[in-house]
N, C-alpha and C positions, 0 to 999 in steps of 0.2 A: 421861269418854268424849268423843271428838271426832266431829264430823259431817262426812262428805265431801259437799261441795255444789259445784255449778257456780257460777262467778263470773267477772266481767270484771276483768282485771288489766292495769295499765299497767306493763310490765316495764322499759322504759328510755325516756329522754327522746325525745319526738317520734315514737316507733315506734307503729304501729297496736296497739290494745288486743288482748288475747288472752282467749279463753274457756278457763279452766282449772278443774281440780278443786282446791279448797282445803280446809283443815281448820278447823272452827269449834268451839271447846271448849264444853262445858256451862257454864252461868253460875256464877261464883263469888259471893262476898258482894257484894251491891249491884248485881248484874248481871242482865240478862234476855236470853234467847235469843228472837229474833223470826223467824218465818217471813215473808219478804217477799212481799207480794202485788203491789205495783206500785212503780216508782221512776222519776221523771222524769230526763231527760237535761239537765243544767244546764251553763252555760258554765264553772262552777267545775270540773267534772270534766274538761273539756278543758284548763283551765289546769293542773290536776295532770298530765295526760298530757304537756303541753308543758314541764313543769318550771318553770312560772312561779310556783308556790307555794313549793316547796322541792325538794330533790333526794333525798328519802328513799324512793327506789324500792326495791322494787316497791310500787305503790299498788293498793289494792282500791277501785275507783271506785264512785260512786253514793251519794247522801245525801238525796234528796228523796223519801221513801218512806213507804208505809203498809203495815202488816202485822198479824200476829196473834201475840200472846205464846205461845211454845211451852212455856217453862219459866222459873222464876225462881230466883235464888240466895238464900242465907241473908240474912236481914235485910230482904228486900223484902216489904213489907206492903200496899202500895197497888196492886199489880198481881197478876194471877193468870193461869194458862194460859187461853187463849181470849179474853182481852181484845183488842179491836181498837184499834190505836194508830197515831199518826203519829210519826215519829222527828224529834227536834230536835237540831241540832248544837251547841246550847248548853244546859247543864243547870246552873242556878245552885247553888252550893255551900251558900248560906245562912249562911256563916260569915266570908267575907272582908270587907275594909273596905267594899267597895261594897255587898254584900248587907246588911251591918249598918246602912248609911246609907239603906236602903230603895230602892236602885237595883240590883236583882238582874239587870237586863238588861245591866249593865256588869260582871257577875261576873268576878273575876280568877282564879278557880280552877274553871272550868267542868269538870264531870265527864265522863269517858269510861270505857269498860271498861278494866280493868287487864290482863286476859289478852290476849295477841296471837292474832289469826287468822293462819294460816301457809299457805305453799305445802306441797305434799306432802313436800318434802325438809326441812321445818322452818324455812325462811326466813320471818322475820316479815314480815307485810304492814302497810303504813301505810294505815289506812282513811281515805278522803276525809272531811274534816271530822269525824273521829272516829266515822264511821258505817259506810261500806262496804256499800252496799245493792244494788249490781248483783250480787246473790248470792241463792241460794235461802233462805239463813238468814244472819243476822248477829248479832253480840254487841255489846250497848251497855250503858251504865250505866242503871240503872232510871230515873233522872231524865230521860233522853233519850226515853223512851217515854211519850207523852201519850195517855191514853185518850180516845176520841171515840165519837160515836154510830155504831153499826155500819150504819146505813142509808146512809152516804155511800159512793159508789163509790170503790174504792181508787185508780184512776187519777186521779181528781180530788182526793181527800183528801190524797194524798201530796204534792201540789204546795204545800200550805201549809207544809210542812216547810222550805222555803227560799224560792224565787222569789216566790211569792204573798205570803208573810209579809213578806219584805223590802220589796216595793213598797208593799203595803197599810200596813205599819207606818211606812214613811217618810212617808206622808201623814198618817196618823191619830195615830201616837205621836210621831214626831220633829217633823214639821211642825205638828202640832196643828191641822190644818185644821178649821174650824168652820163653822157655818151662815152662809151669805152670803158666804163668802170667794171670792176668785178664785185660781185655781191654774193653773200651767203645768207640764207634764211633758215633758222632753226625752228622747226615746228610747222608742219604743213596742214594745219586745219584751215578754217575759213580766213582768219586774219593772216596767217603765213602765206597762203596762196594769193591773197590780195596783194601782199608785199611783193611776191614774185611777179605778179602781173604788172604792178606799178614799176618795178625795176626794169622789166622787159620793155615796157612802153617808154621809159625814160632813156632807153638806148644802151643799157648795160650790155657788154659783149659776152659776159659769162655770169649766169645766175645759177647758184648751186643750192639745191634743196636738201635739207638735212632732217631726217626723222628716224624713228624706230619702227615705223609701220610701212611695210612695202606697198600696201594699197595706197597710202597717202602719197608716197613718193611717185608712184605711177600717175596719180592724178595731178601732181605738181607740174609734170611736163606739159599738161594741157594748158596751164596758165603761163608758160614761158620758161620753165626751168630748163637749162641747157645740160645740166649734170645733176645727178642725185647721189647722196651718201646715206647708206643705212648705218646709223650709229649703233645698232646692235651688233653689227658684223665687223666694224672697224673703228679706230680712233678718229672721230670726226675732225679734230683739229689737224691731224696729220694728213687726212684725206683731202681736206680743203687746201692745205698748203701744197700738196702734190699737184692738185688741179690748177694751181696758180704759180707754177714755176718755183715753188718753195717760198714765195713771199707772203702769202695770205691775201685776203680780199681788201678792197677799198672800203667796203661797208658790210658789216656783219649785223644782222637783225635777229634779235631774240624774241620770237613770237610765242614762247612758252612761259617764261617768267619764273624760272627756278634757279637756285644758286649754281647748279652744275651747268645749266645751259648758258647762263650769263658768263660763267668762267670760260666755257668753250668759245663763245662769241668774242670774248676779250682777247683770247690767244690766237684765234684764227684770222685776226686782222693783220694787214700789212703795217709796218711802222707808220705812225701818223694816220692810221685808219680810223674810221668812225664805228662805234658800237651804238646801236639803237635798241633800246628795250621797249617793246610794245606789249609783250605778254604781262599779265597782271599777277604779281606774286601774292602769296598769303601773307598776312601781316606779321607773322612770327619768323619769316625767312630772313636770313642774313647772308652776306657775302664776305669772304676773307681773301684778300689779295695782297701780295707783297707790295709795299709802298714803292719800292724801287722799280717794280715793273710798271706801276701807274705812271711814274715819272719818266722812265727811260723809253717806254713804248710810244709816248706822246699821243697825238690824235685827240679824239673827243669821245666822251661817254655821255650819251643822251637818253632821256626818257621821252617817249612820244605820247602825248596826251591827245587822244582822239585823232591821231595822225596830224597833229598841229594844223588842223584844217580850219578854214573859214567857210562854213556851210553854204552861205549865199553865193560864194565864188566857186567852190569846189564841187558841190553836188551837181549843178548843171553841166559842168565839164565832164564828169564821169558818165552822166546820162548820155551826153553827146557821143562819147567814145563807145558806149554800149550800142547806141542806135546805128553807129557807123560800122559796127562789127569789130572794133579794135579791142574792146574789153568785154569778155564773155561772162556777163553777170548770170546768165541762165545756167552756166556750169556750176555755180555755187548752190543751186537749188536741187537738193537730193530728193525731196518729196514735198507735197502739199497736203495739209491736214486741216481738220476742223478745230474749233476752240476746245472741244471736249477731249482732244488728243494730245494736249500739251505735256501732261505728265509722262505719257509714253515717249514723247519726243525727247524729254530730258534723259530718259534711260538710254535711248539710242545714241544721243550725243555723248553721254558719259562713256559708252562702250566704243566710241570712235567710229560708229557706223555711218554717220552722215556729215556732210559739210554744213548744210542748213536744212532743217525742217522749217517750212513756212506755213503759217496759218492763213488760210484764205477765208474771207468773210463775204 
């Protein structure tokens, strides 16, 4: 049986999204049907709408979601109807060469639902990041649904499914920020603020927020930034060095993903410091650095994929931190909206007016 539900669909490149009725099948083997309760509006959804990810239109948008398991398919033993879950866009297979080496966060065969969700005329939809949660119900692989404490508000909990986990994990997992470290985060949107929060919770003694928007810098202090640098007013590399006795930081996190911010992060590190890129660049962007600087400055240049997280391990930890008051997920939620307001939320996001608009269902 298929379920007719309302959903947000990107029909063609660059066109405004449409609220349509779609068909979501009952779960097959290894799949679960989830009633979506909340889904954040992420930059990645806008990238899909703009055709910057691929051209497999039409897209079923939305991926940063929390919901309730409605039904499960054959072979699913660790989830049951009524379970409260956050959806992950990576679900390690457990069998590929990366999983076998104990690095499941790099899984090369991440699981998604096998059955397609479709338009009413049978046209298959491409779900954003294998989820498609701007919908009243969605179908995912069982491994994508991570059970969490039901006390967490859905509009806050869903955010760990993408942006918060990406930023937090960039600091804690990829950057391995530890007690006493100094950290700089370039870009204080949702991902950057999550990196700031992660660095602060990991025990960094100095967390420097860098941005060109004074409003975002003010907000960054709420998440644990000890210092702020307005890159419109001063050279951010020199400012960060001044704040670290001339040495630079132990970990520099680029949450923007542009050549100029990558270069800034590279040079604001201390010798043998770590650079973590978590901001997603456009495909045509390139970086040009002197090879002697790459050699002589040492350290490590890392890319952070989904915060190098293991959802089944990390999502419940972040929810516990939220419920104990240590991680303020509520502060990421600028507004709650309906399914018919996603296009407007994209415009607000593009103008930098929100950390997260969250669709409530």
